[in-house]
Backbone as a printed PyTorch tensor [residue, N CA C, xyz], in Angstrom:
tensor([[[113.2620, 107.8060,  80.2560],
         [112.3700, 107.2930,  81.2630],
         [111.0740, 108.0880,  81.2030]],

        [[109.9640, 107.4020,  80.9950],
         [108.6660, 108.0510,  80.9040],
         [107.9320, 107.9480,  82.2320]],

        [[107.3660, 109.0530,  82.6750],
         [106.5800, 109.0560,  83.9070],
         [105.1570, 108.6610,  83.5410]],

        [[104.6220, 107.6720,  84.2590],
         [103.2870, 107.1560,  83.9740],
         [102.3450, 107.5180,  85.1040]],

        [[101.1770, 108.0470,  84.7470],
         [100.1490, 108.3680,  85.7270],
         [ 99.1520, 107.2150,  85.7650]],

        [[ 99.1970, 106.3930,  86.8130],
         [ 98.2620, 105.2890,  86.9740],
         [ 97.1720, 105.6900,  87.9660]],

        [[ 96.6420, 106.8590,  87.8020],
         [ 95.6720, 107.3940,  88.7600],
         [ 96.3750, 108.3920,  89.6490]],

        [[ 95.6200, 108.9700,  90.5650],
         [ 96.1620, 110.0360,  91.3960],
         [ 96.9790, 109.5140,  92.5830]],

        [[ 96.8090, 108.2460,  92.9690],
         [ 97.4930, 107.7710,  94.1620],
         [ 98.9380, 107.3810,  93.8670]],

        [[ 99.7580, 107.5150,  94.8970],
         [101.1480, 107.1080,  94.7760],
         [101.2320, 105.5910,  94.8670]],

        [[102.1640, 105.0210,  94.1270],
         [102.3590, 103.5760,  94.1290],
         [103.3510, 103.1790,  95.2120]],

        [[103.2750, 101.9180,  95.5990],
         [104.2110, 101.3640,  96.5810],
         [105.1490, 100.3810,  95.8790]],

        [[106.1860,  99.9610,  96.5920],
         [107.0900,  98.9500,  96.0550],
         [106.3360,  97.6680,  95.7380]],

        [[105.3510,  97.2970,  96.5770],
         [104.5360,  96.1030,  96.3030],
         [103.7370,  96.2660,  95.0110]],

        [[103.2140,  97.4750,  94.7730],
         [102.5030,  97.7420,  93.5150],
         [103.4480,  97.5410,  92.3270]],

        [[104.6620,  98.0300,  92.4570],
         [105.6400,  97.9170,  91.3750],
         [105.9540,  96.4490,  91.0820]],

        [[106.0990,  95.6390,  92.1290],
         [106.3380,  94.2040,  91.9220],
         [105.1680,  93.5710,  91.1730]],

        [[103.9480,  93.9070,  91.5440],
         [102.7750,  93.3640,  90.8510],
         [102.7520,  93.8170,  89.3880]],

        [[103.0460,  95.0830,  89.1530],
         [103.0530,  95.6020,  87.7860],
         [104.1140,  94.9170,  86.9270]],

        [[105.2630,  94.6060,  87.5310],
         [106.3110,  93.9390,  86.7510],
         [105.8310,  92.5710,  86.2860]],

        [[104.9800,  91.9140,  87.0720],
         [104.3870,  90.6470,  86.6710],
         [103.4240,  90.8000,  85.5000]],

        [[102.9730,  92.0240,  85.2580],
         [102.0750,  92.3180,  84.1340],
         [102.8340,  92.9000,  82.9420]],

        [[104.1650,  92.8860,  83.0390],
         [104.9770,  93.3550,  81.9190],
         [105.3400,  94.8260,  81.9550]],

        [[104.9670,  95.5340,  83.0170],
         [105.3330,  96.9460,  83.1450],
         [106.7500,  97.0020,  83.6950]],

        [[107.6200,  97.7550,  83.0360],
         [109.0260,  97.8370,  83.4370],
         [109.3370,  99.2710,  83.8290]],

        [[109.9390,  99.4350,  85.0100],
         [110.2840, 100.7850,  85.4070],
         [110.7680, 100.8790,  86.8350]],

        [[110.9620, 102.1080,  87.2440],
         [111.3980, 102.4350,  88.5950],
         [110.2910, 103.2300,  89.2730]],

        [[110.3690, 103.2700,  90.5830],
         [109.4160, 104.0390,  91.3670],
         [110.1990, 105.1420,  92.0570]],

        [[109.8230, 106.3820,  91.8030],
         [110.5130, 107.5060,  92.4260],
         [109.4920, 108.2880,  93.2270]],

        [[109.6350, 108.1380,  94.5650],
         [108.7120, 108.7420,  95.5240],
         [107.2460, 108.4880,  95.1500]],

        [[106.9800, 107.2160,  94.8260],
         [105.6180, 106.7870,  94.5560],
         [105.1510, 106.9460,  93.1280]],

        [[105.9560, 107.5640,  92.2840],
         [105.5740, 107.7980,  90.8920],
         [106.3180, 106.8060,  89.9960]],

        [[105.5560, 106.0930,  89.1540],
         [106.1480, 105.1210,  88.2390],
         [106.8390, 105.8350,  87.0940]],

        [[108.0890, 105.5060,  86.8780],
         [108.8550, 106.0090,  85.7380],
         [109.2090, 104.8060,  84.8850]],

        [[108.4630, 104.6030,  83.8020],
         [108.6920, 103.4430,  82.9540],
         [110.0250, 103.5610,  82.2360]],

        [[110.6860, 102.4320,  82.1010],
         [111.9330, 102.3800,  81.3490],
         [111.6940, 101.5970,  80.0720]],

        [[112.4560, 101.9320,  79.0700],
         [112.3040, 101.3060,  77.7640],
         [113.5480, 100.4730,  77.4520]],

        [[113.4340,  99.5200,  76.5340],
         [114.6160,  98.7700,  76.1290],
         [115.7100,  99.7270,  75.6410]],

        [[116.9460,  99.4120,  75.9890],
         [118.0400, 100.3500,  75.7520],
         [118.9180, 100.0120,  74.5590]],

        [[118.7080,  98.9010,  73.9290],
         [119.4450,  98.5700,  72.7170],
         [120.5650,  97.5660,  72.9300]],

        [[121.0400,  97.0610,  71.8100],
         [122.0300,  95.9880,  71.8180],
         [123.3550,  96.4000,  72.4470]],

        [[123.8810,  97.5660,  72.0720],
         [125.1830,  97.9830,  72.6130],
         [125.1350,  98.0690,  74.1370]],

        [[124.0890,  98.6530,  74.6620],
         [123.9050,  98.7610,  76.1120],
         [123.9140,  97.3710,  76.7410]],

        [[123.1310,  96.4640,  76.1700],
         [123.0670,  95.1000,  76.6780],
         [124.3980,  94.3800,  76.6060]],

        [[125.1390,  94.6090,  75.5370],
         [126.4520,  93.9880,  75.3790],
         [127.4200,  94.4780,  76.4530]],

        [[127.3870,  95.7570,  76.7540],
         [128.2620,  96.3060,  77.8010],
         [127.8750,  95.7260,  79.1610]],

        [[126.5700,  95.6020,  79.4210],
         [126.1250,  95.0000,  80.6810],
         [126.6820,  93.5820,  80.7930]],

        [[126.5490,  92.7950,  79.7300],
         [127.0370,  91.4120,  79.7600],
         [128.5430,  91.3770,  79.9630]],

        [[129.2890,  92.2130,  79.2460],
         [130.7530,  92.2420,  79.4110],
         [131.1290,  92.5390,  80.8600]],

        [[130.4670,  93.5290,  81.4500],
         [130.7790,  93.9120,  82.8290],
         [130.3710,  92.8190,  83.8090]],

        [[129.2110,  92.1930,  83.5870],
         [128.7670,  91.1170,  84.4750],
         [129.7480,  89.9450,  84.4160]],

        [[130.2260,  89.6060,  83.2340],
         [131.1990,  88.5160,  83.1100],
         [132.4890,  88.8610,  83.8520]],

        [[133.0110,  90.0680,  83.6260],
         [134.2480,  90.4790,  84.2960],
         [134.0870,  90.4810,  85.8160]],

        [[133.0230,  91.1100,  86.2870],
         [132.7940,  91.1750,  87.7350],
         [132.4750,  89.7950,  88.3090]],

        [[131.6200,  89.0560,  87.6300],
         [131.2380,  87.7320,  88.1130],
         [132.4170,  86.7840,  88.2280]],

        [[133.3170,  86.8260,  87.2340],
         [134.5000,  85.9670,  87.2750],
         [135.4470,  86.3370,  88.4090]],

        [[135.3530,  87.5660,  88.8880],
         [136.1730,  88.0070,  90.0140],
         [135.4630,  87.7280,  91.3500]],

        [[134.1830,  88.0380,  91.4220],
         [133.4290,  87.9810,  92.6790],
         [133.0710,  86.5590,  93.0950]],

        [[132.5260,  85.7840,  92.1630],
         [131.9650,  84.4800,  92.5340],
         [133.0010,  83.5080,  93.1120]],

        [[134.1560,  83.2900,  92.4730],
         [135.0990,  82.3230,  93.0600],
         [135.6550,  82.7670,  94.4130]],

        [[135.6590,  84.0600,  94.6750],
         [136.1670,  84.5850,  95.9410],
         [135.0530,  84.7070,  96.9910]],

        [[133.8180,  84.4410,  96.5630],
         [132.6510,  84.5320,  97.4500],
         [132.5800,  85.9010,  98.1470]],

        [[132.7760,  86.9600,  97.3350],
         [132.8240,  88.3180,  97.8740],
         [131.4480,  88.9280,  98.1180]],

        [[130.4360,  88.3850,  97.4570],
         [129.1060,  88.9560,  97.6110],
         [128.1970,  88.5400,  96.4880]],

        [[127.1480,  89.3320,  96.2880],
         [126.1020,  89.0370,  95.3160],
         [126.1190,  90.0960,  94.2260]],

        [[126.0310,  89.6380,  92.9790],
         [125.9990,  90.5140,  91.8140],
         [124.6250,  90.3930,  91.1790]],

        [[123.9770,  91.5250,  90.9070],
         [122.6770,  91.5120,  90.2420],
         [122.7400,  92.4250,  89.0230]],

        [[121.7930,  92.2080,  88.1120],
         [121.7410,  93.0290,  86.9050],
         [120.3080,  93.4680,  86.6310]],

        [[120.2080,  94.6260,  86.0660],
         [118.9900,  95.2490,  85.5470],
         [117.7870,  95.2130,  86.4550]],

        [[116.8030,  94.4090,  86.1520],
         [115.4740,  94.5290,  86.7460],
         [115.3470,  94.0980,  88.2000]],

        [[116.4250,  93.8510,  88.9090],
         [116.3120,  93.3240,  90.2710],
         [115.7720,  94.3630,  91.2620]],

        [[116.1160,  95.6170,  91.1340],
         [115.5450,  96.6780,  91.9580],
         [116.1100,  96.8000,  93.3630]],

        [[116.2380,  98.0360,  93.8140],
         [116.7080,  98.3480,  95.1680],
         [115.7170,  99.3310,  95.7890]],

        [[115.1560,  98.9630,  96.9250],
         [114.1680,  99.7730,  97.6400],
         [114.9260, 100.7520,  98.5210]],

        [[114.8870, 102.0260,  98.1630],
         [115.7030, 103.0410,  98.8290],
         [114.9340, 103.9110,  99.8200]],

        [[113.6660, 104.1680,  99.5480],
         [112.8720, 105.0440, 100.4190],
         [111.4690, 104.4550, 100.5880]],

        [[110.8560, 104.8070, 101.7320],
         [109.4920, 104.3650, 102.0310],
         [108.5990, 105.5780, 102.3270]],

        [[107.3440, 105.4390, 101.9560],
         [106.3040, 106.4330, 102.2780],
         [106.6580, 107.8580, 101.8830]],

        [[106.7370, 108.2100, 100.6460],
         [106.4730, 107.3850,  99.4790],
         [107.7090, 106.5530,  99.0880]],

        [[107.4270, 105.4540,  98.4190],
         [108.4720, 104.4860,  98.0840],
         [109.2890, 104.8940,  96.8660]],

        [[110.5850, 104.5840,  96.9480],
         [111.4920, 104.7350,  95.8180],
         [112.1910, 103.4030,  95.5930]],

        [[112.0680, 102.8790,  94.3870],
         [112.7510, 101.6550,  93.9770],
         [113.4840, 101.9720,  92.6880]],

        [[114.8120, 101.8660,  92.7170],
         [115.6260, 102.1310,  91.5260],
         [116.2010, 100.8240,  91.0180]],

        [[116.5230, 100.7750,  89.7360],
         [117.0830,  99.5620,  89.1510],
         [118.4110,  99.8700,  88.4530]],

        [[119.5060,  99.7040,  89.1740],
         [120.8050,  99.9260,  88.5260],
         [121.0350,  98.8640,  87.4550]],

        [[121.8300,  99.2080,  86.4600],
         [122.1590,  98.2200,  85.4280],
         [122.8610,  97.0220,  86.0540]],

        [[123.7860,  97.2870,  86.9650],
         [124.5070,  96.2280,  87.6880],
         [124.7030,  96.7060,  89.1200]],

        [[124.5550,  95.7790,  90.0710],
         [124.7820,  96.1130,  91.4770],
         [125.5630,  94.9850,  92.1310]],

        [[126.4710,  95.3690,  93.0290],
         [127.2210,  94.4060,  93.8230],
         [126.9440,  94.6910,  95.2900]],

        [[126.5480,  93.6300,  96.0160],
         [126.2940,  93.7060,  97.4480],
         [127.3550,  92.8540,  98.1350]],

        [[128.2200,  93.4700,  98.9250],
         [129.2990,  92.7420,  99.6050],
         [128.7160,  91.7340, 100.5810]],

        [[129.4030,  90.6150, 100.7480],
         [128.9560,  89.5450, 101.6500],
         [128.7850,  90.0500, 103.0790]],

        [[129.5430,  91.0670, 103.4800],
         [129.4240,  91.6050, 104.8350],
         [128.0740,  92.2790, 105.0660]],

        [[127.5000,  92.8500, 104.0130],
         [126.2290,  93.5600, 104.1570],
         [125.0460,  92.7440, 103.6600]],

        [[125.2930,  91.7770, 102.8020],
         [124.2410,  90.9280, 102.2490],
         [124.7740,  89.5030, 102.1720]],

        [[124.6010,  88.7200, 103.2360],
         [125.1680,  87.3720, 103.2840],
         [124.7960,  86.5240, 102.0640]],

        [[125.7470,  85.7230, 101.6090],
         [125.5560,  84.9210, 100.4050],
         [124.3830,  83.9500, 100.5180]],

        [[124.1020,  83.4430, 101.6950],
         [123.0200,  82.4740, 101.8640],
         [121.6600,  83.1340, 102.1230]],

        [[121.6260,  84.4650, 102.1200],
         [120.3780,  85.1910, 102.3630],
         [119.5670,  85.2500, 101.0700]],

        [[118.3640,  84.7160, 101.1150],
         [117.4850,  84.7260,  99.9440],
         [116.6260,  85.9820,  99.9870]],

        [[116.6750,  86.7790,  98.9330],
         [115.8720,  88.0040,  98.8360],
         [114.9570,  87.8370,  97.6310]],

        [[113.6700,  87.6140,  97.8730],
         [112.7450,  87.3580,  96.7670],
         [112.1520,  88.6370,  96.1820]],

        [[112.1550,  89.7020,  96.9430],
         [111.6650,  90.9950,  96.4540],
         [112.8380,  91.9050,  96.1490]],

        [[112.6540,  93.1660,  96.4120],
         [113.7190,  94.1340,  96.1730],
         [114.7280,  94.1160,  97.3140]],

        [[115.9900,  94.3670,  96.9810],
         [116.9960,  94.5520,  98.0270],
         [116.6060,  95.7890,  98.8200]],

        [[116.8250,  95.7460, 100.1290],
         [116.4460,  96.8820, 100.9670],
         [117.6510,  97.5850, 101.5700]],

        [[118.8260,  97.3060, 101.0150],
         [120.0450,  98.0360, 101.3860],
         [120.7000,  98.5200, 100.1020]],

        [[121.4200,  99.6100, 100.2070],
         [122.1010, 100.1400,  99.0280],
         [123.2480,  99.2090,  98.6330]],

        [[123.4540,  99.0070,  97.3400],
         [124.5880,  98.2010,  96.8990],
         [125.9030,  98.8810,  97.2690]],

        [[126.9610,  98.0960,  97.3700],
         [128.2900,  98.6580,  97.6120],
         [128.8650,  99.2580,  96.3360]],

        [[128.5270,  98.6550,  95.1940],
         [128.9570,  99.1310,  93.8790],
         [127.7420,  99.1670,  92.9700]],

        [[127.6010, 100.2540,  92.2230],
         [126.5720, 100.3740,  91.1930],
         [127.2650, 100.7050,  89.8810]],

        [[126.8430, 100.0190,  88.8190],
         [127.3110, 100.3280,  87.4660],
         [126.0990, 100.7680,  86.6680]],

        [[126.1730, 101.9460,  86.0940],
         [125.1240, 102.4610,  85.2170],
         [125.7360, 102.6640,  83.8330]],

        [[125.0860, 102.1360,  82.8210],
         [125.5350, 102.3220,  81.4410],
         [124.6330, 103.3710,  80.8220]],

        [[125.2340, 104.3940,  80.2470],
         [124.4660, 105.4770,  79.6400],
         [123.6240, 104.9280,  78.4950]],

        [[122.3480, 105.2700,  78.5180],
         [121.4340, 104.9190,  77.4370],
         [121.4280, 106.0620,  76.4300]],

        [[120.9800, 105.8010,  75.2120],
         [121.0080, 106.8620,  74.1910],
         [120.3380, 108.1650,  74.6120]],

        [[119.2630, 108.1150,  75.4140],
         [118.5590, 109.3340,  75.8060],
         [119.0640, 109.9910,  77.0760]],

        [[120.0340, 109.3770,  77.7680],
         [120.5320, 109.9230,  79.0330],
         [121.4390, 111.1260,  78.7950]],

        [[121.3030, 112.1280,  79.6580],
         [122.2400, 113.2490,  79.6150],
         [123.2880, 113.0310,  80.7010]],

        [[124.4310, 113.6870,  80.5650],
         [125.4750, 113.5870,  81.5860],
         [124.9560, 114.0890,  82.9350]],

        [[124.1630, 115.1390,  82.8900],
         [123.6150, 115.6750,  84.1450],
         [122.7400, 114.6390,  84.8480]],

        [[121.8600, 113.9750,  84.0870],
         [121.0070, 112.9380,  84.6750],
         [121.8410, 111.8180,  85.2890]],

        [[122.8860, 111.4120,  84.5900],
         [123.7370, 110.3330,  85.0830],
         [124.5270, 110.7600,  86.3180]],

        [[125.0220, 111.9920,  86.3190],
         [125.7280, 112.4930,  87.4990],
         [124.7800, 112.6180,  88.6860]],

        [[123.5330, 113.0620,  88.4290],
         [122.5280, 113.1190,  89.4940],
         [122.2610, 111.7240,  90.0450]],

        [[122.1820, 110.7350,  89.1520],
         [121.9310, 109.3630,  89.5850],
         [123.1010, 108.8500,  90.4250]],

        [[124.3320, 109.1560,  90.0100],
         [125.5100, 108.7360,  90.7880],
         [125.4770, 109.3680,  92.1810]],

        [[125.1720, 110.6590,  92.2520],
         [125.0830, 111.3320,  93.5590],
         [123.9730, 110.7270,  94.4120]],

        [[122.8640, 110.3710,  93.7730],
         [121.7670, 109.7410,  94.4940],
         [122.2350, 108.4360,  95.1130]],

        [[122.9070, 107.5790,  94.3380],
         [123.3980, 106.3030,  94.8800],
         [124.3420, 106.5420,  96.0470]],

        [[125.2670, 107.4800,  95.8850],
         [126.2180, 107.7690,  96.9680],
         [125.4930, 108.2680,  98.2120]],

        [[124.4520, 109.0690,  98.0340],
         [123.7210, 109.6090,  99.1890],
         [123.0030, 108.5140,  99.9840]],

        [[122.7140, 107.3870,  99.3410],
         [122.0610, 106.2740, 100.0380],
         [123.0630, 105.2620, 100.5790]],

        [[124.3680, 105.5350, 100.4280],
         [125.3710, 104.6640, 101.0310],
         [126.1760, 103.8120, 100.0830]],

        [[125.8980, 103.8820,  98.7940],
         [126.7270, 103.1600,  97.8210],
         [128.1280, 103.7600,  97.8710]],

        [[129.1360, 102.8960,  97.8690],
         [130.5120, 103.3560,  98.0580],
         [131.2820, 103.5780,  96.7630]],

        [[130.7660, 103.0540,  95.6510],
         [131.4530, 103.1990,  94.3720],
         [130.4200, 103.1280,  93.2520]],

        [[130.4660, 104.1060,  92.3460],
         [129.5710, 104.1320,  91.1860],
         [130.4230, 104.3020,  89.9420]],

        [[130.2040, 103.4150,  88.9870],
         [130.8440, 103.5410,  87.6800],
         [129.7630, 103.8980,  86.6660]],

        [[129.9500, 105.0130,  85.9670],
         [129.0520, 105.4080,  84.8830],
         [129.8010, 105.1410,  83.5800]],

        [[129.2730, 104.2100,  82.7910],
         [129.9140, 103.8050,  81.5410],
         [129.2610, 104.5870,  80.4020]],

        [[130.0890, 105.2780,  79.6230],
         [129.6110, 106.0580,  78.4750],
         [130.0440, 105.3590,  77.1870]],

        [[129.0930, 104.7060,  76.4710],
         [129.4500, 104.0280,  75.2230],
         [130.0590, 104.9780,  74.1880]],

        [[129.6180, 106.2090,  74.1930],
         [130.2000, 107.2110,  73.2990],
         [130.5300, 108.4140,  74.1680]],

        [[131.7450, 108.6150,  74.5190],
         [133.0250, 108.3500,  73.8690],
         [133.8390, 107.1790,  74.4320]],

        [[133.1860, 106.1280,  74.9210],
         [133.8740, 104.9490,  75.4460],
         [134.7830, 105.2930,  76.6320]],

        [[134.1360, 105.8700,  77.6250],
         [134.8290, 106.2370,  78.8640],
         [134.0300, 105.7070,  80.0540]],

        [[134.6540, 105.7390,  81.2330],
         [133.9750, 105.3840,  82.4790],
         [134.2560, 106.4830,  83.4900]],

        [[133.2020, 107.0060,  84.1000],
         [133.3420, 107.9620,  85.1950],
         [133.2890, 107.1950,  86.5020]],

        [[134.2120, 107.5010,  87.3950],
         [134.2920, 106.8360,  88.6910],
         [133.8610, 107.8440,  89.7590]],

        [[132.8090, 107.4840,  90.4940],
         [132.2650, 108.3340,  91.5540],
         [132.4630, 107.6130,  92.8830]],

        [[133.0780, 108.3210,  93.8380],
         [133.2570, 107.7920,  95.1990],
         [132.9810, 108.9160,  96.1790]],

        [[132.4890, 108.5760,  97.3660],
         [132.2410, 109.6270,  98.3620],
         [133.5400, 110.3670,  98.6970]],

        [[133.4430, 111.6630,  98.8060],
         [134.5660, 112.5190,  99.2240],
         [135.7760, 112.4460,  98.2970]],

        [[135.5550, 112.1270,  97.0230],
         [136.6100, 112.1180,  96.0120],
         [136.0890, 112.8300,  94.7710]],

        [[136.9740, 113.4850,  94.0330],
         [136.5190, 114.0770,  92.7740],
         [136.1780, 112.9670,  91.7720]],

        [[135.2690, 113.2700,  90.8620],
         [134.9110, 112.3230,  89.8070],
         [136.1130, 112.1690,  88.8830]],

        [[136.4300, 110.9240,  88.5420],
         [137.5420, 110.6190,  87.6460],
         [136.9800, 110.0190,  86.3650]],

        [[137.4480, 110.4850,  85.2190],
         [137.0340, 109.9250,  83.9360],
         [138.1870, 109.1240,  83.3550]],

        [[137.9050, 107.8580,  83.0360],
         [138.9150, 106.9470,  82.4960],
         [138.6750, 106.7250,  81.0130]],

        [[139.7540, 106.7570,  80.2340],
         [139.6740, 106.4770,  78.8010],
         [139.8460, 104.9780,  78.5680]],

        [[139.6720, 104.5520,  77.3180],
         [139.8200, 103.1370,  76.9670],
         [141.1950, 102.5890,  77.3100]],

        [[142.2130, 103.4410,  77.2760],
         [143.5800, 102.9850,  77.5320],
         [143.8790, 102.8080,  79.0170]],

        [[142.9630, 103.2410,  79.8750],
         [143.1920, 103.1810,  81.3170],
         [142.5020, 101.9760,  81.9480]],

        [[142.8680, 101.6980,  83.1920],
         [142.3130, 100.5580,  83.9200],
         [141.2880, 101.0180,  84.9460]],

        [[140.2540, 100.2220,  85.0810],
         [139.2130, 100.4200,  86.0710],
         [139.5710,  99.5770,  87.2870]],

        [[139.4540, 100.1450,  88.4820],
         [139.8440,  99.4460,  89.7090],
         [138.6560,  99.3410,  90.6680]],

        [[138.6930,  98.2870,  91.4890],
         [137.6280,  98.0530,  92.4610],
         [137.8590,  98.7070,  93.8000]],

        [[139.0170,  99.3610,  93.9810],
         [139.3630, 100.0330,  95.2320],
         [139.1300,  99.1020,  96.4170]],

        [[138.6400,  99.6280,  97.5300],
         [138.4350,  98.7900,  98.7160],
         [137.1040,  98.0280,  98.6690]],

        [[136.2830,  98.2700,  97.6550],
         [135.0240,  97.5510,  97.5130],
         [135.2880,  96.1740,  96.9050]],

        [[136.1520,  96.1240,  95.9020],
         [136.5850,  94.8760,  95.2540],
         [138.1080,  94.9030,  95.1490]],

        [[138.8160,  94.7330,  96.2700],
         [140.2760,  94.8170,  96.2530],
         [140.8780,  93.8060,  95.2680]],

        [[141.7350,  94.3050,  94.4170],
         [142.4030,  93.4550,  93.4350],
         [141.7050,  93.4030,  92.0920]],

        [[140.4550,  93.8830,  92.0020],
         [139.7700,  93.8760,  90.7120],
         [140.3170,  94.9880,  89.8430]],

        [[140.6510,  94.6440,  88.6160],
         [141.0800,  95.6270,  87.6310],
         [140.7490,  95.1060,  86.2350]],

        [[140.4060,  96.0090,  85.3440],
         [140.2060,  95.6390,  83.9430],
         [140.4400,  96.8780,  83.0880]],

        [[140.8580,  96.6330,  81.8690],
         [141.0160,  97.7430,  80.9280],
         [139.6330,  98.2360,  80.5310]],

        [[139.4570,  99.5350,  80.4940],
         [138.1740, 100.1170,  80.0890],
         [137.7850,  99.6180,  78.6990]],

        [[138.7540,  99.4440,  77.8060],
         [138.4600,  99.0130,  76.4390],
         [137.7450,  97.6620,  76.3900]],

        [[137.9630,  96.7830,  77.3840],
         [137.3350,  95.4600,  77.3480],
         [135.8150,  95.5400,  77.5490]],

        [[135.3140,  96.6410,  78.0730],
         [133.8780,  96.7850,  78.2630],
         [133.1450,  96.9420,  76.9290]],

        [[133.8780,  97.3930,  75.9200],
         [133.2490,  97.7420,  74.6510],
         [133.5270,  96.7340,  73.5360]],

        [[134.1720,  95.6090,  73.8500],
         [134.4990,  94.6280,  72.8120],
         [133.3700,  93.6120,  72.6530]],

        [[133.2470,  93.1030,  71.4470],
         [132.2030,  92.1000,  71.1510],
         [132.6120,  90.7370,  71.6670]]])
């Protein structure tokens, strides 16, 4: 993630929306634009696999709204912070299915999935998971393409690392959801 200086003033969430219309891609962290770069085919494939698995579980049960990548979540104001999880799930109880949101979501997702990009460090990803939890997200999955594991972060629980042979569970956020970790990495 590259930090971009667009002058001395801090940017707002509205500025970020306008910039995205001009092809600028990134997050806003306390008013500072942090541009994001394309993450590669493997990353995209894992996002699609996870969206299909989650979508096939969530949509027929009308459990909530699933978003991916560039949708953005507005977490702080003055200065503004807008983060873009790879995948986010908003439960129907907190984000009604018929509610149209044309800008950024203004509530924390119930579930966030972050897929490690080639340049991400474990520390950065763990910091990001803690950040999501601090804003009220109840479950964070950090997917590591190499070594093909998933870290499960929940408030007041130790971090759990799952191998390909283990199953990923939705706990009380997505009761009944389960999938083998290995299915996230298949073509």
